[in-house]
C-alpha positions, 0 to 999 in steps of 0.5 A: 834559848835567849830570853828575847827570842821573839824580837831581840831587836824590838825598840824600847819604845814598844809599850805594853798596855797595862790594865786599868788599874796600872798593873799587867799579868806578867806573862802578858808583859813579857809577851807584849814586850817580845820575850816570846809567845805567850805560852812560852812566857808561862814555860818560862816562869813555870821553870823558873826563869823570871824574876821580878824585883829579885824574886822568882815568880812562877805563879801564873797570873801575877800582876806587877807594875810595869813602870817600876818592877825590875823584870828579869828573864834568865838574868836579862833585864827588861826595862820598864814601861816608859814615856821616855825614848832612847835613840842611837845616832850616827853623828857626822863629822863636822857636827857640834855635839849641842842641840844649837850653836849661836856660831851657825855651825851644824849641830845635832838639833838639826838632826833631830828637828822632826822629833817631838820630843826635847832630846838631849845627848848622852856625852858628847863627841868632838866636832871632827869626830864621828859616830855613836851617840845616844840621844834621850829625854831621860835625864837620869839615865844620861847623867848616870850613863855619862859618869865614868864611875860606871864604867860603860865601855866605849869602842873607838875606831882611830886612823893615826899617823905612823906605825903603831908597834905591839910595844905601844899597845902594851904602853897603852894597856899599862895605863898612861897618865895625861895631864888631867890624871891617868886613863885606863885603856881596857882593850886595843888592837891594831886593825891594819896599817900602811906604809910606803905609798903615801906621804905618811905612814898610817895604822888604824887601831881599835881601843876600848875606854870608859873615859869621856873626858875632853878630847880623851882618845886624841890626847891619849894616842898623841901622848904616845906619838901617833896623832889621830887623822880620823876618829869614829866611835862605834860602840857604847856598852852593847850599843853598836853602830852596825850598819847605821848610816851617817846622819840617821837615827834608831831606836835603842832595842829592848836588850841595849836599854836593858843592859845599859840600865844594868850599867847604870844602876838604874 
């Protein structure tokens, strides 16, 4: 059984209701967070599968502060109750990664105009790059997640000029040094290629890095002789675009947020 069997995609904004003293019984917190039924949550506690602040809790009725307790079910983090929001956006190509733009270009602020919160983006995407952006009003979360020292993997799919050869993949995996320092590529593969039917050969490659420097993927691929013609970010850590339409948003699930909080050591 997975820790969040009841609803693994439950939005992170779902907030269990604490008692008047600000605490809540642990099995109630688990059940209201979508981990499982109340009875199953009690069974998980009794079998020693639930930890609070690093300690296994088996006593039913144990009360915790749902805003500050670090709760894990079979090792998987359950995010705390929080007033913050955490959103996934599929940014369209041509939209500037800012909340406003003095030059009148399309920007992120227009896409979230209906939201009541003051949102900002975690990292950014080039104007010509589409794909996954995380938006939040949690400043600590955003700052940590964007920092390269926490090494959160980011997956990109790029269409590039030319036929990418296995030797180029090896070159990328061995590490490439650009003018602003080395870049580590943790995974790279050829998705598809075409040649002979168009003016220029094309290859679609997928690569995983944890860097967030300006235009890093474009510069990296140009450096090895394959300029990018189209680029999309498809995943950040456990968060994937999936079938989210371009220009649309959804909330992070509890599972996604819990894993990202662990990655950012929050």
